[in-house]
C-alpha positions in Angstrom: 40.3 -82.7 -65.1 38.1 -80.1 -63.3 39.2 -81.1 -59.8 42.8 -80.3 -60.0 41.8 -76.9 -61.9 39.2 -76.0 -59.1 42.3 -76.8 -56.4 44.5 -74.2 -58.2 41.7 -71.7 -58.3 40.8 -72.0 -54.8 44.8 -71.8 -53.5 44.9 -68.7 -56.0 41.9 -67.1 -54.3 43.3 -67.7 -50.5 46.7 -66.5 -51.5 45.3 -63.4 -53.1 42.9 -63.0 -49.9 46.1 -63.2 -47.9 47.9 -61.2 -49.9 45.1 -58.3 -49.5 44.8 -59.0 -45.7 48.6 -58.3 -45.2 48.4 -55.1 -47.5 45.7 -53.6 -45.4 47.7 -54.7 -42.2 50.5 -52.7 -43.8 48.5 -49.9 -44.5 47.2 -49.8 -41.1 50.7 -49.9 -39.5 52.3 -47.2 -42.0 51.4 -44.4 -40.1 53.1 -45.2 -36.9 56.1 -46.5 -38.9 56.2 -43.2 -41.0 56.1 -41.1 -37.7 59.0 -43.1 -36.5 61.0 -42.5 -39.5 60.1 -39.0 -39.1 61.3 -38.6 -35.5 64.3 -40.7 -35.9 65.6 -39.1 -39.0 64.8 -35.4 -37.1 67.1 -36.7 -34.5 70.0 -37.0 -36.6 69.7 -40.8 -37.7 70.8 -41.4 -41.4 68.2 -43.2 -43.4 70.1 -46.7 -43.1 70.2 -46.5 -39.4 66.8 -45.1 -39.3 65.8 -48.4 -41.1 67.7 -50.8 -39.1 66.6 -49.6 -35.8 63.0 -49.5 -37.1 63.4 -53.1 -38.4 64.4 -54.2 -34.9 62.2 -52.6 -33.0 58.6 -54.2 -34.0 57.0 -57.2 -34.7 54.4 -56.4 -37.2 54.2 -56.7 -40.9 56.0 -53.2 -41.5 58.9 -54.8 -39.3 58.9 -58.0 -41.2 59.4 -56.0 -44.3 61.8 -53.6 -43.1 63.8 -56.5 -42.1 64.0 -57.8 -45.5 65.2 -54.4 -46.4 67.8 -54.2 -43.9 69.0 -57.6 -45.6 69.0 -56.2 -49.0 71.0 -53.1 -47.7 73.6 -55.6 -45.8 74.0 -57.3 -49.6 75.2 -53.7 -50.7 71.9 -52.1 -51.9 71.4 -48.5 -51.5 68.8 -47.6 -48.8 66.5 -45.8 -51.2 66.8 -48.4 -53.6 65.9 -51.1 -51.1 62.9 -48.9 -50.0 61.7 -48.5 -53.6 61.9 -52.2 -53.9 59.8 -52.7 -50.5 57.3 -50.4 -52.3 56.9 -51.9 -55.3 56.4 -55.3 -53.6 54.0 -54.1 -51.3 51.7 -52.4 -53.8 50.3 -49.8 -51.0 50.0 -46.3 -52.3 50.5 -44.7 -49.0 54.3 -46.4 -48.9 55.0 -45.4 -52.6 54.3 -41.8 -51.4 56.2 -42.6 -48.3 59.2 -44.0 -50.1 59.2 -41.2 -52.6 59.5 -38.4 -49.7 62.3 -40.7 -47.9 64.2 -41.1 -51.5 64.6 -37.3 -50.9 67.2 -38.5 -48.3 70.3 -36.7 -50.4 68.3 -33.6 -51.7 66.9 -31.9 -48.5 68.2 -30.9 -45.1 64.7 -30.7 -43.6 63.7 -34.5 -44.5 62.1 -35.0 -40.8 59.8 -32.4 -41.4 58.5 -33.7 -44.9 58.2 -37.2 -43.4 56.2 -35.9 -40.6 53.7 -34.4 -42.9 53.5 -37.5 -45.2 53.1 -39.3 -41.7 50.0 -37.0 -41.2 48.6 -37.6 -44.5 49.2 -41.5 -44.1 47.0 -41.3 -40.7 44.4 -39.3 -42.4 44.3 -41.8 -45.1 43.9 -44.4 -42.3 41.2 -42.8 -40.6 39.0 -42.0 -43.7 39.2 -45.7 -44.5 38.2 -46.6 -40.9 35.2 -44.3 -41.1 34.1 -45.5 -44.3 34.1 -49.1 -42.9 32.3 -47.9 -39.6 29.6 -46.3 -42.1 29.2 -49.5 -43.9 28.8 -51.4 -40.8 26.1 -48.9 -39.4 24.1 -49.3 -42.4 24.5 -53.0 -42.5 22.8 -52.8 -39.1 19.7 -51.3 -40.1 18.8 -54.3 -42.6 17.8 -56.7 -39.9 16.1 -53.9 -38.1 14.4 -52.9 -41.1 13.2 -56.5 -42.1 12.1 -56.9 -38.3 9.8 -53.8 -38.5 8.5 -54.4 -42.1 7.1 -57.9 -41.2 5.0 -57.1 -38.3 4.1 -53.9 -40.0 3.0 -55.6 -43.1 1.0 -58.3 -41.0 -0.8 -55.4 -38.9 -1.6 -53.6 -42.5 -3.0 -56.7 -43.7 -5.4 -58.1 -41.3 -7.5 -54.4 -41.6 -7.1 -55.0 -45.7 -8.4 -58.4 -45.6 -11.4 -57.6 -43.2 -12.3 -54.3 -45.7 -12.2 -56.5 -48.7 -14.5 -59.3 -46.7 -16.7 -56.2 -45.8 -16.9 -54.9 -49.3 -17.1 -58.4 -50.9 -20.3 -59.5 -48.7 -22.0 -56.2 -49.6 
């Protein structure tokens, strides 16, 4: 009974890890995708044609997701609804914000500028996360260096200390 339960838990953990990696790849690709959305919308493309164009261009996680959005649009779903479904499934906060800006498609005339500002915001988020990862890695480098310095230092301190104890013990 324990072996099948363990197998299910291992598979669930692997699936969870794969999902987390996919979300992170989407997060890393999102600034470029958002900038492309902003450029194409500013150039006069509609939201639906922008989604189709971006879906056909790339080969990453975002492009695969956008191809799924295009299929939903082809089945009669409104572009903003299909994009919201994507954001709900992806569960990436930056994508939620981007889709909220794209949903203003019918309500604003300067959507390209708003999307470009959101792209800059997403890029700052990605840079912040990358800087945090760099800082964590640079701190991890010091652990072996510290251990490597402490062991010989402890030996060099211990030898005179033992000699001093011997000298005081003999006296």
